[in-house]
Backbone bond lengths (Angstrom), bond angles and torsions (degrees), N, CA, C in turn:
res aa  C-N    CA-C-N  psi(-1)  N-CA   C-N-CA  omega(-1)  CA-C   N-CA-C  phi
1 M - - - 1.458 - - 1.523 109.07 -
2 L 1.337 118.68 134.65 1.461 122.55 -177.57 1.509 110.41 -74.34
3 N 1.348 115.68 137.73 1.457 117.69 173.79 1.523 109.20 -81.29
4 A 1.349 116.28 178.04 1.465 121.14 -174.07 1.524 111.72 -62.22
5 M 1.356 117.27 -41.63 1.458 120.29 -178.38 1.524 111.46 -66.23
6 Q 1.344 115.63 -40.04 1.463 119.02 179.08 1.525 110.96 -65.21
7 L 1.343 115.56 -39.98 1.467 120.20 179.67 1.516 111.28 -63.96
8 L 1.349 116.09 -44.33 1.457 120.18 178.34 1.515 111.25 -61.97
9 G 1.327 114.00 -39.24 1.459 117.78 -179.70 1.498 112.52 -63.24
10 T 1.322 116.93 -37.21 1.471 119.28 -179.92 1.511 112.13 -72.83
11 R 1.355 117.69 -20.02 1.479 120.89 -177.22 1.512 113.45 -92.92
12 K 1.351 117.46 -13.02 1.464 119.34 -175.51 1.526 113.42 -55.64
13 P 1.324 119.15 -46.95 1.482 118.37 179.88 1.520 112.06 -60.30
14 K 1.335 116.40 -38.56 1.463 119.60 -179.21 1.520 111.01 -67.81
15 I 1.355 115.63 -40.88 1.476 119.44 178.66 1.521 109.96 -62.87
16 A 1.335 116.80 -45.33 1.470 120.88 -179.60 1.519 111.00 -61.13
17 L 1.352 117.12 -43.90 1.464 120.81 -179.90 1.516 110.63 -62.41
18 T 1.333 116.54 -43.70 1.474 120.71 179.53 1.523 110.36 -62.20
19 L 1.348 115.72 -42.48 1.467 119.72 179.85 1.520 111.03 -62.34
20 Y 1.350 116.04 -45.12 1.468 119.08 179.85 1.525 111.57 -62.08
21 L 1.342 116.46 -41.38 1.462 120.17 179.91 1.518 111.23 -64.93
22 T 1.338 116.83 -38.10 1.477 120.52 179.36 1.520 110.94 -65.06
23 I 1.347 115.26 -44.79 1.470 119.29 179.62 1.533 110.41 -62.31
24 A 1.342 115.79 -42.33 1.472 119.63 179.88 1.515 111.04 -62.69
25 A 1.340 117.11 -39.78 1.467 121.10 -179.89 1.519 110.86 -64.75
26 I 1.347 116.16 -42.00 1.472 120.00 179.31 1.524 110.15 -63.31
27 F 1.353 115.69 -42.12 1.467 120.44 179.59 1.521 111.63 -61.35
28 L 1.340 116.17 -44.99 1.467 120.64 -179.00 1.516 111.35 -65.44
29 V 1.336 117.47 -39.33 1.463 120.41 178.13 1.526 110.21 -63.66
30 G 1.335 115.37 -41.32 1.458 119.27 178.57 1.508 112.33 -63.07
31 M 1.343 116.10 -43.13 1.461 119.90 178.09 1.507 111.70 -64.14
32 A 1.336 116.57 -39.20 1.466 120.20 178.75 1.511 110.37 -63.06
33 G 1.341 116.10 -39.95 1.458 119.29 178.53 1.509 112.00 -64.77
34 T 1.359 115.18 -36.75 1.457 119.76 178.76 1.514 111.04 -63.82
35 F 1.349 117.03 -46.93 1.464 120.12 -179.57 1.519 111.21 -66.75
36 T 1.338 117.11 -35.38 1.465 119.56 177.77 1.513 110.59 -63.92
37 A 1.338 116.13 -42.31 1.461 120.02 -179.75 1.512 111.27 -64.39
38 K 1.357 116.45 -33.40 1.456 119.42 -178.48 1.514 112.32 -78.40
39 S 1.310 117.87 -11.87 1.464 119.28 -176.13 1.508 112.45 -72.48
40 A 1.357 118.55 -22.63 1.465 122.16 178.29 1.516 108.67 -108.90
41 P 1.353 118.71 135.61 1.458 120.60 179.24 1.517 110.45 -58.51
42 Q 1.316 116.31 135.64 1.454 121.91 178.62 1.515 108.71 -129.84
43 N 1.334 117.88 146.13 1.443 119.37 170.35 1.511 109.23 -98.68
44 S 1.311 116.94 -179.94 1.452 121.05 -173.23 1.519 112.55 -64.31
45 N 1.311 118.51 -17.31 1.454 121.55 178.38 1.517 112.15 -101.17
46 G 1.333 116.39 11.41 1.454 119.86 176.06 1.509 114.68 81.20
47 Q 1.324 118.47 11.05 1.457 120.34 179.07 1.518 108.85 -85.92
48 G 1.318 117.09 124.92 1.452 120.95 -179.12 1.511 111.97 -87.00
49 S 1.322 115.57 -173.90 1.461 121.25 -177.26 1.522 112.43 -64.87
50 G 1.348 117.72 -14.20 1.458 119.89 176.41 1.507 112.82 -63.11
51 A 1.347 116.58 -19.27 1.458 120.79 177.47 1.527 111.39 -66.42
52 C 1.319 117.45 -11.13 1.464 122.15 -178.00 1.529 112.03 -103.76
53 A 1.321 117.37 8.70 1.459 121.23 -172.85 1.525 113.10 -58.91
54 N 1.330 117.67 -27.77 1.462 120.39 -176.25 1.527 113.42 -93.43
55 L 1.314 117.22 6.05 1.460 120.93 178.87 1.527 110.31 -110.98
56 P 1.326 117.81 160.26 1.470 120.64 -179.55 1.533 111.83 -59.44
57 S 1.311 115.47 154.88 1.457 122.31 -179.57 1.526 110.93 -75.21
58 F 1.323 115.09 170.68 1.459 121.07 174.66 1.528 111.04 -56.16
59 S 1.323 117.44 -46.74 1.472 120.60 -177.21 1.519 111.33 -64.11
60 A 1.347 117.09 -35.52 1.465 120.24 178.11 1.523 110.45 -66.93
61 L 1.336 117.04 -41.36 1.465 120.17 177.76 1.519 110.61 -65.58
62 Q 1.303 117.09 -44.28 1.459 121.39 -179.66 1.520 111.31 -59.84
63 S 1.325 116.64 -43.35 1.464 121.13 179.66 1.528 111.51 -66.33
64 A 1.334 116.51 -44.62 1.465 120.38 -179.46 1.524 110.66 -64.46
65 L 1.333 117.16 -39.30 1.459 120.49 179.49 1.522 111.24 -65.48
66 A 1.313 117.03 -44.01 1.471 120.72 179.69 1.524 110.46 -61.64
67 T 1.325 116.67 -42.62 1.464 121.07 -179.06 1.521 111.45 -66.78
68 A 1.333 116.55 -46.44 1.465 120.57 -178.52 1.526 111.59 -66.83
69 T 1.322 117.40 -37.14 1.465 121.28 179.11 1.522 110.97 -66.39
70 A 1.315 116.52 -43.03 1.468 120.37 179.85 1.519 112.06 -66.78
71 A 1.323 116.96 -28.80 1.464 120.71 -176.56 1.520 113.19 -81.03
72 D 1.324 118.49 -15.92 1.463 121.63 -176.41 1.522 109.85 -113.74
73 N 1.337 116.51 120.60 1.461 119.99 -177.69 1.523 111.73 -114.31
74 S 1.335 116.46 28.23 1.457 119.86 177.73 1.525 109.66 -85.49
75 G 1.319 116.45 -175.65 1.455 121.31 176.45 1.513 112.98 57.64
76 L 1.321 116.46 -136.81 1.464 122.52 -179.00 1.516 112.19 -92.37
77 D 1.320 116.64 -4.83 1.461 123.10 -178.45 1.533 111.58 61.22
78 N 1.324 115.65 36.98 1.472 121.67 179.14 1.523 111.58 -79.41
79 Q 1.329 115.78 165.93 1.456 122.16 167.78 1.533 108.31 -77.93
80 M 1.356 116.69 162.38 1.457 119.94 -167.59 1.529 113.98 -131.88
81 W 1.334 115.00 160.83 1.455 124.38 168.88 1.523 108.58 -108.83
82 A 1.329 116.89 150.37 1.463 121.34 175.18 1.523 109.80 -143.73
83 T 1.324 115.89 146.37 1.461 122.47 178.96 1.520 109.83 -136.25
84 L 1.326 116.01 141.72 1.463 122.52 171.94 1.524 108.81 -111.38
85 V 1.341 116.63 136.91 1.467 120.90 170.13 1.525 108.14 -124.91
86 N 1.333 115.57 154.92 1.458 119.21 176.47 1.523 110.15 -88.78
87 R 1.314 117.79 -175.10 1.461 121.14 -174.61 1.524 112.28 -64.57
88 D 1.318 118.16 -23.07 1.453 122.02 177.97 1.527 112.52 -88.26
89 G 1.342 116.86 0.71 1.456 119.87 -179.04 1.509 114.45 84.47
90 V 1.324 117.37 10.19 1.460 121.31 177.77 1.527 109.50 -78.72
91 V 1.323 117.05 129.42 1.466 121.07 178.42 1.523 109.54 -68.64
92 C 1.331 115.82 127.52 1.466 121.23 -177.03 1.522 113.62 -109.10
93 A 1.315 118.31 -26.10 1.471 121.33 178.91 1.521 109.00 -163.18
94 V 1.323 115.70 145.23 1.466 123.50 176.02 1.523 107.12 -135.06
95 A 1.322 117.13 130.81 1.466 120.14 -177.54 1.523 110.20 -144.42
96 F 1.331 116.08 162.15 1.465 121.70 173.09 1.517 108.62 -130.37
97 S 1.340 115.60 162.29 1.467 119.82 -174.98 1.516 113.69 -99.94
98 G 1.323 119.31 -15.92 1.455 121.59 -175.61 1.520 113.84 -81.93
99 V 1.313 115.27 -175.73 1.466 120.49 -176.98 1.521 112.63 -73.17
100 N 1.327 117.34 -23.89 1.455 122.19 175.21 1.520 108.21 -154.53
101 R 1.332 117.72 175.10 1.462 120.40 -173.82 1.523 113.13 -70.27
102 G 1.327 117.64 -12.86 1.457 120.76 177.02 1.519 113.49 -90.46
103 A 1.332 117.17 -1.15 1.462 120.62 -176.88 1.520 112.77 -83.96
104 Q 1.331 117.43 -2.32 1.454 122.50 175.10 1.522 108.32 -134.52
105 W 1.321 117.72 163.63 1.459 120.45 -176.96 1.530 110.05 -56.71
106 P 1.350 118.90 121.88 1.464 120.14 179.32 1.532 113.34 -59.31
107 G 1.338 115.92 -34.58 1.462 119.48 -178.88 1.514 114.33 -66.77
108 S 1.328 116.73 -16.97 1.462 120.14 -176.49 1.522 113.74 -80.01
109 R 1.325 117.10 -12.26 1.474 118.46 177.87 1.533 110.57 -61.96
110 A 1.337 115.99 -54.17 1.465 119.58 -179.87 1.527 111.48 -65.97
111 I 1.337 117.15 -34.21 1.464 119.92 179.65 1.522 110.90 -65.62
112 S 1.345 117.07 -37.99 1.468 119.23 179.09 1.522 110.50 -62.83
113 A 1.338 116.80 -38.80 1.465 120.36 177.86 1.517 111.29 -67.93
114 Q 1.318 115.69 -38.81 1.464 121.73 177.86 1.536 110.48 -61.46
115 K 1.325 116.19 -42.29 1.469 120.33 179.27 1.525 111.16 -65.82
116 A 1.327 116.78 -42.66 1.466 119.80 178.84 1.520 110.33 -60.52
117 N 1.339 115.81 -43.11 1.459 120.36 179.69 1.526 111.07 -62.26
118 T 1.329 117.05 -41.57 1.470 121.77 -177.42 1.517 112.03 -65.89
119 A 1.326 116.87 -48.91 1.467 120.34 -178.21 1.522 110.88 -61.09
120 N 1.331 116.52 -40.88 1.459 120.27 177.56 1.520 110.97 -67.40
121 A 1.326 116.61 -42.12 1.464 121.45 -173.86 1.522 113.50 -68.17
122 F 1.330 117.49 -25.70 1.460 119.83 -175.82 1.529 112.98 -120.63
123 S 1.321 116.02 29.92 1.466 121.81 173.61 1.527 108.73 -125.93
124 L 1.332 116.05 155.24 1.462 122.33 -174.98 1.521 111.17 -137.22
125 D 1.334 115.50 160.34 1.462 119.79 168.97 1.528 108.76 -116.33
126 A 1.322 117.09 -169.16 1.467 120.76 -173.19 1.524 113.33 -65.47
127 S 1.322 118.09 -16.21 1.459 119.94 179.43 1.525 112.41 -66.00
128 S 1.342 116.71 -14.06 1.465 120.44 179.85 1.523 112.26 -73.86
129 H 1.353 116.99 -23.43 1.471 122.53 -178.93 1.535 111.43 54.10
130 S 1.316 115.83 38.72 1.460 120.44 179.71 1.521 110.56 -68.17
131 G 1.320 116.31 141.49 1.461 120.31 -179.89 1.517 112.57 -68.03
132 L 1.333 116.98 -45.94 1.464 120.35 -177.01 1.523 111.86 -78.81
133 F 1.338 116.79 -33.87 1.462 121.94 178.58 1.522 108.88 -126.80
134 P 1.318 117.96 73.62 1.469 121.24 -173.96 1.524 114.16 -64.91
135 N 1.323 117.26 -17.40 1.466 120.29 -178.63 1.523 112.52 -103.71
136 G 1.331 115.02 13.27 1.449 120.41 -179.86 1.521 111.63 103.28
137 L 1.320 115.79 161.43 1.459 122.29 -179.85 1.518 109.42 -135.03
138 A 1.327 116.17 116.24 1.462 121.91 177.66 1.525 108.48 -97.11
139 L 1.322 116.01 119.69 1.463 121.21 177.09 1.522 108.99 -117.87
140 S 1.305 116.72 121.29 1.463 120.28 173.19 1.517 108.36 -80.37
141 T 1.326 117.16 162.03 1.460 119.17 176.15 1.526 110.20 -62.19
142 A 1.330 117.23 -30.29 1.466 120.80 177.87 1.524 111.41 -63.09
143 N 1.332 117.79 -31.18 1.460 121.62 -179.15 1.529 112.85 -71.04
144 L 1.326 117.30 -13.06 1.464 120.68 -175.17 1.528 113.59 -93.54
145 Y 1.322 117.28 -10.36 1.470 120.32 -171.04 1.532 112.89 -55.10
146 S 1.317 117.49 -57.16 1.467 120.05 -174.28 1.525 112.89 -67.78
147 A 1.326 116.62 -36.71 1.462 120.49 -176.01 1.519 113.28 -65.81
148 V 1.339 117.81 -22.31 1.464 120.03 -177.55 1.533 113.03 -97.99
149 Q 1.331 117.05 1.05 1.454 119.62 177.85 1.535 110.16 -73.60
150 P 1.318 118.30 158.92 1.465 120.08 178.59 1.533 111.32 -50.84
151 G 1.303 115.71 127.49 1.461 120.68 -176.72 1.503 113.87 90.53
152 G 1.337 117.66 -10.13 1.456 121.61 -179.87 1.517 111.55 -78.09
153 S 1.325 115.56 162.56 1.462 120.82 -175.41 1.525 113.29 -67.84
154 L 1.341 117.10 -21.16 1.469 120.73 179.91 1.528 111.17 -117.87
155 Y 1.322 116.77 26.92 1.462 120.18 -177.79 1.535 110.24 -56.30
156 G 1.321 115.86 131.02 1.456 121.86 -179.91 1.511 114.03 96.76
157 L 1.342 117.33 -10.22 1.465 120.09 -178.87 1.515 111.52 -56.65
158 Q 1.327 116.85 -37.41 1.459 120.74 -176.43 1.529 112.90 -67.12
159 H 1.330 117.22 -12.46 1.461 120.65 178.84 1.527 112.10 -105.15
160 S 1.320 116.76 2.51 1.463 120.38 -169.33 1.528 114.79 -82.27
161 N 1.321 117.58 -18.14 1.463 119.58 -170.60 1.526 108.90 -144.80
162 P 1.311 118.08 77.49 1.473 120.80 -173.10 1.530 112.64 -61.21
163 V 1.327 114.98 150.75 1.465 121.29 173.48 1.523 109.04 -63.77
164 D 1.321 116.60 138.97 1.454 121.71 173.91 1.527 107.40 -82.21
165 T 1.319 116.36 100.67 1.465 119.88 -175.04 1.525 112.38 -66.86
166 S 1.340 117.42 -24.27 1.465 119.05 177.75 1.521 111.08 -68.20
167 V 1.332 116.33 -22.47 1.463 121.84 174.94 1.530 110.17 -88.76
168 A 1.319 116.32 -44.95 1.467 120.94 -175.17 1.521 112.86 -61.69
169 Y 1.332 117.20 -34.48 1.463 120.03 -173.99 1.524 113.13 -119.23
170 A 1.315 116.54 22.94 1.463 121.05 178.58 1.527 111.04 -75.50
171 G 1.328 115.54 157.94 1.461 120.96 170.75 1.512 114.58 72.78
172 P 1.319 117.02 178.34 1.468 121.82 -179.08 1.530 111.69 -74.07
173 S 1.307 116.57 136.88 1.463 120.75 179.16 1.522 112.25 -59.90
174 S 1.323 116.46 -26.95 1.462 120.34 -179.68 1.528 112.52 -63.07
175 S 1.337 117.26 -18.12 1.469 121.13 179.52 1.519 112.88 -91.30
176 Y 1.327 117.87 -7.59 1.458 120.75 -176.64 1.529 110.61 -64.23
177 G 1.325 115.49 131.79 1.451 120.50 178.76 1.506 114.68 78.26
178 T 1.331 117.04 12.19 1.461 121.34 176.88 1.525 109.26 -108.86
179 A 1.320 116.24 177.92 1.469 120.00 178.68 1.524 111.53 -64.44
180 S 1.326 117.54 -20.08 1.461 121.45 179.84 1.527 111.92 -107.57
181 D 1.331 117.22 27.59 1.467 120.59 177.24 1.529 109.33 -53.45
182 P 1.335 118.54 131.77 1.469 121.03 -176.39 1.524 114.93 -61.43
183 M 1.335 118.19 -18.30 1.468 119.23 177.72 1.524 112.39 -72.30
184 V 1.333 116.77 -23.57 1.465 120.40 -176.37 1.530 110.49 -62.11
185 G 1.321 115.20 131.70 1.451 121.03 -178.69 1.517 113.73 87.84
186 Q 1.337 116.44 0.09 1.462 121.55 -178.15 1.530 110.55 -116.55
187 K 1.327 116.28 162.54 1.464 122.01 172.67 1.520 108.86 -101.62
188 I 1.345 116.45 119.38 1.460 119.71 -178.80 1.519 111.95 -92.05
189 G 1.354 117.89 -28.02 1.456 120.49 -178.07 1.517 111.46 71.26
190 G 1.330 116.35 -157.24 1.451 121.71 177.77 1.521 113.36 94.64
191 V 1.326 115.96 149.29 1.466 123.01 175.39 1.520 108.16 -128.56
192 N 1.320 116.88 127.62 1.460 122.81 179.22 1.528 108.55 -123.96
193 V 1.335 116.48 138.76 1.467 119.33 -170.97 1.526 113.30 -125.67
194 F 1.332 116.49 38.12 1.467 119.76 168.63 1.522 107.99 -140.25
195 G 1.312 117.25 170.44 1.458 123.08 -168.10 1.510 115.36 -55.01
196 G 1.349 115.70 144.91 1.455 121.31 174.85 1.507 115.23 133.54
197 G 1.337 118.45 -5.34 1.457 121.06 179.67 1.510 111.73 -120.49
198 L 1.342 117.19 132.97 1.469 122.93 -179.06 1.520 110.06 -136.87
199 A 1.327 116.72 142.95 1.461 121.00 173.52 1.524 109.59 -74.30
200 L 1.319 116.59 150.54 1.464 123.00 -179.90 1.526 109.98 -105.45
201 Y 1.327 116.00 129.30 1.463 121.42 -179.42 1.521 109.73 -122.75
202 G 1.330 115.45 122.07 1.452 121.27 177.60 1.515 111.51 -85.30
203 P 1.328 118.05 -177.35 1.473 121.86 177.94 1.530 110.89 -53.88
204 G 1.329 114.49 141.72 1.453 119.19 -177.54 1.519 113.04 82.38
205 H 1.345 116.68 11.91 1.461 121.70 178.15 1.527 112.71 64.19
206 V 1.317 117.24 28.62 1.465 121.52 -179.88 1.529 109.18 -89.45
207 I 1.320 116.84 125.02 1.459 119.85 179.25 1.524 109.62 -75.11
208 V 1.338 115.49 132.77 1.470 120.28 -175.53 1.520 113.11 -123.67
209 G 1.331 118.32 -1.45 1.450 120.25 179.75 1.514 111.88 152.77
210 G 1.335 116.11 -150.78 1.455 120.53 -178.95 1.516 111.43 -150.16
211 V 1.336 115.30 159.01 1.461 121.68 174.49 1.518 107.92 -124.42
212 G 1.332 116.03 138.94 1.455 121.40 176.18 1.507 110.62 -126.64
213 V 1.332 115.95 138.42 1.470 122.05 179.17 1.522 108.43 -129.03
214 S 1.327 116.07 137.27 1.459 120.44 178.87 1.519 109.75 -150.36
215 G 1.348 115.20 152.16 1.455 119.88 178.01 1.513 114.41 147.51
216 D 1.344 116.62 -2.89 1.458 120.39 -174.78 1.527 107.71 -146.41
217 T 1.343 117.30 -158.64 1.454 118.57 171.39 1.520 108.71 -61.97
218 S 1.316 117.31 153.37 1.459 119.57 -178.33 1.529 111.77 -64.27
219 C 1.322 117.35 -26.68 1.471 120.48 178.06 1.529 110.67 -69.74
220 R 1.325 116.75 -42.91 1.469 119.20 177.48 1.526 110.64 -69.97
221 D 1.319 117.01 -35.96 1.464 119.94 175.28 1.533 110.09 -54.87
222 H 1.322 116.27 -44.10 1.465 121.05 179.18 1.525 110.90 -62.22
223 N 1.325 115.74 -46.86 1.474 119.62 -178.54 1.526 111.57 -59.79
224 I 1.330 116.09 -43.19 1.463 119.29 -177.39 1.522 110.75 -72.17
225 A 1.324 117.88 -38.07 1.464 120.11 175.14 1.523 109.91 -59.35
226 W 1.331 115.94 -39.17 1.472 120.85 178.43 1.529 110.10 -61.90
227 G 1.325 115.79 -43.53 1.460 119.76 178.72 1.518 112.61 -66.27
228 V 1.327 116.68 -39.76 1.471 120.61 178.57 1.523 110.32 -63.28
229 R 1.319 117.20 -45.51 1.466 120.49 179.93 1.518 111.14 -60.41
230 N 1.324 116.49 -41.75 1.456 121.10 179.42 1.525 111.25 -64.83
231 L 1.328 116.98 -44.14 1.465 121.01 -179.45 1.523 112.09 -66.41
232 L 1.324 116.99 -30.42 1.461 121.15 178.01 1.528 112.30 -82.58
233 A 1.336 116.99 -1.16 1.468 123.15 179.75 1.526 111.59 56.88
234 L 1.341 114.98 43.45 1.464 120.35 177.31 1.528 110.19 -125.71
235 D 1.346 114.10 40.58 1.464 120.72 178.24 1.532 110.75 -120.46
236 H 1.333 116.24 41.93 1.465 121.56 -177.86 1.526 110.38 -81.64
237 L 1.314 115.59 80.76 1.462 121.55 -179.29 1.532 112.63 -119.53
238 A 1.335 117.86 -15.63 1.466 121.18 -175.53 1.521 111.62 -78.81
239 A 1.321 115.21 155.92 1.467 121.16 178.77 1.524 110.48 -65.55
240 F 1.337 116.58 146.12 1.455 120.78 172.81 1.518 108.89 -151.68
241 N 1.316 115.93 138.72 1.460 122.31 -176.96 1.523 109.99 48.19
242 S 1.326 117.14 -120.21 1.468 120.14 -178.47 1.528 112.25 -96.76
243 S 1.321 117.19 7.21 1.466 120.64 -178.31 1.528 110.01 -97.71
244 P 1.333 117.35 113.27 1.473 120.65 -179.44 1.535 111.58 -66.78
245 A 1.309 115.16 163.19 1.458 121.85 -179.07 1.524 111.61 -70.81
246 V 1.318 115.73 153.89 1.461 121.21 170.85 1.523 107.80 -69.91
247 G 1.319 116.61 138.36 1.454 120.47 -176.87 1.517 113.15 -77.41
248 G 1.324 114.85 165.50 1.455 121.92 177.50 1.510 109.54 -160.45
249 V 1.333 116.93 176.12 1.459 120.57 -177.24 1.526 112.59 -104.36
250 S 1.328 117.50 -0.16 1.463 119.74 -176.93 1.523 112.69 -73.60
251 G 1.330 116.68 -23.71 1.458 120.43 -177.14 1.511 113.29 83.62
252 V 1.341 116.97 4.33 1.464 121.68 179.58 1.521 107.58 -122.50
253 S 1.322 117.86 112.56 1.461 121.44 -173.85 1.530 112.45 -64.19
254 A 1.344 116.79 -28.51 1.464 119.73 179.96 1.532 112.04 -72.77
255 R 1.324 116.14 -17.97 1.469 121.89 -179.88 1.529 108.53 -145.03
256 P 1.316 118.23 68.21 1.473 121.15 -170.23 1.518 115.14 -62.73
257 D 1.328 118.43 -31.89 1.466 120.72 -178.59 1.527 111.92 -110.77
258 N 1.330 115.39 28.51 1.464 120.05 179.92 1.523 110.58 -70.08
259 I 1.317 115.98 157.17 1.461 122.30 175.01 1.529 108.97 -63.14
260 I 1.329 116.85 144.44 1.466 122.76 -176.55 1.528 108.48 -120.63
261 F 1.323 116.44 126.09 1.465 121.01 177.79 1.528 109.16 -108.83
262 D 1.329 116.73 83.18 1.471 119.58 -178.97 1.528 111.24 -132.17
263 I 1.323 117.03 28.03 1.461 120.86 -178.74 1.527 109.98 -92.93
264 T 1.305 115.14 129.36 1.466 121.15 175.60 1.522 108.50 -113.78
265 P 1.336 116.93 152.52 1.466 119.44 -177.99 1.526 111.71 -58.33
266 N 1.305 115.22 141.89 1.465 121.47 176.44 1.530 108.46 -80.24
267 P 1.344 119.09 118.63 1.476 120.21 -177.70 1.528 112.71 -61.48
268 N 1.336 115.71 -19.33 1.470 119.80 179.67 1.528 112.36 -95.35
269 G 1.333 115.73 6.62 1.449 120.32 -178.70 1.510 111.52 86.18
270 G 1.328 116.42 173.77 1.455 120.78 -179.62 1.510 112.13 81.83
271 T 1.320 115.84 -154.65 1.454 121.71 -176.06 1.525 111.39 -64.58
272 G 1.351 115.87 137.87 1.449 120.26 177.10 1.514 111.77 -65.89
273 V 1.317 115.46 167.92 1.461 121.89 -175.28 1.527 109.95 -105.73
274 S 1.330 116.52 125.93 1.466 121.99 177.58 1.520 108.85 -91.00
275 A 1.310 117.06 126.19 1.460 121.15 -177.90 1.522 112.09 -59.88
276 G 1.331 117.09 -39.83 1.454 120.37 -178.36 1.515 114.20 -98.01
277 G 1.325 117.03 -7.56 1.457 120.95 179.06 1.515 114.83 89.21
278 F 1.344 117.88 -2.42 1.468 121.05 -177.91 1.533 111.70 -128.61
279 G 1.323 115.91 23.53 1.454 120.43 -175.69 1.516 114.99 -77.02
280 H 1.329 114.61 163.94 1.473 123.67 -178.57 1.524 107.82 -131.58
281 P 1.328 119.39 142.49 1.464 120.53 178.21 1.526 111.36 -66.36
282 T 1.328 115.28 153.00 1.457 118.99 170.14 1.522 107.43 -73.82
283 C 1.326 116.70 156.78 1.463 120.26 -175.75 1.523 112.80 -100.64
284 N 1.329 116.51 -14.22 1.465 123.13 170.15 1.516 116.39 69.17
285 I 1.312 118.09 -1.87 1.471 119.54 179.24 1.528 108.61 -116.62
286 R 1.306 116.52 96.23 1.461 122.31 177.32 1.547 112.23 49.11
287 D 1.322 116.19 46.28 1.463 119.31 177.62 1.515 110.08 -64.10
288 S 1.326 117.14 130.55 1.460 120.10 174.11 1.517 107.89 -88.54
289 G 1.319 116.85 157.34 1.438 120.58 -178.51 1.527 112.25 -70.38
290 S 1.316 116.68 115.50 1.464 119.74 -179.64 1.519 110.82 -66.98
291 G 1.329 117.12 -21.20 1.459 120.48 179.16 1.514 113.06 -69.49
292 S 1.324 117.95 -13.16 1.463 120.73 -179.83 1.517 112.54 -95.65
293 L 1.342 117.83 3.08 1.461 120.40 177.74 1.522 110.48 -65.15
294 A 1.318 116.52 153.37 1.467 121.09 -176.74 1.520 111.15 -60.00
295 P 1.321 118.49 134.06 1.465 120.20 176.40 1.532 110.11 -61.19
296 V 1.323 116.69 150.25 1.467 119.96 178.45 1.519 109.95 -67.31
297 S 1.318 116.20 161.95 1.462 122.07 -175.64 1.522 111.58 -93.95
298 P 1.341 117.35 157.17 1.464 120.96 175.97 1.532 110.17 -65.39
């Protein structure tokens, strides 16, 4: 009959084998969990692509951008990039209007996302309960130009929230502007202060995010962003029934966050002076009349 030491000795190989198999199983389960987690886009705060469920799809953005770009022949008549972000600044879709990703300025991809982030970040709806703008305040990126110039009330804003370059330039370039663009599901950040970014308002004047367009003069960028927002039916800023309109600085209720051309040359040189403080320079290259843009929806 085997004593205790002899019995233990005969079991050592079996114990070691069992231990090794257990460790290997734990390792494989952990790796499987890692790959599963990577299969869905995540942003730095762990929010997946489900955070974009209430915004238009990639194909809807792509279609709206192509239509709006073809309809506007101002500026340089370039092809464009567009980005949608949700209210948390998470990128939900990135698209381009040309035949391939090289048919528009490559640098405008990140700028379009930056504009979308800015318009969303500095616009409000009625939930803000603001005294001066109790029904919300929609600010386009074009409305910020004069205020951030030296001496302006928001000087330095454009440096306050840098683009996350690890998000902007992640992944293979071949995926840029597709449904699997690496920016989707991530927060890019950034502040841009010229035309092309607009806040998105759903039914009931509820702000749901922002759209940014880039690829041409900043004036044409604004016009096309306006067209994209209208085509996506996310321009619910006008008054309806007992619900007042969302406020803006343009002074025109039908286009509250429209670009404003009220800058006159500074007699002392340097940046021109905006009469209302929210003006944007003219672009001088086949500018179309911003006053003819579609009125916002109720």
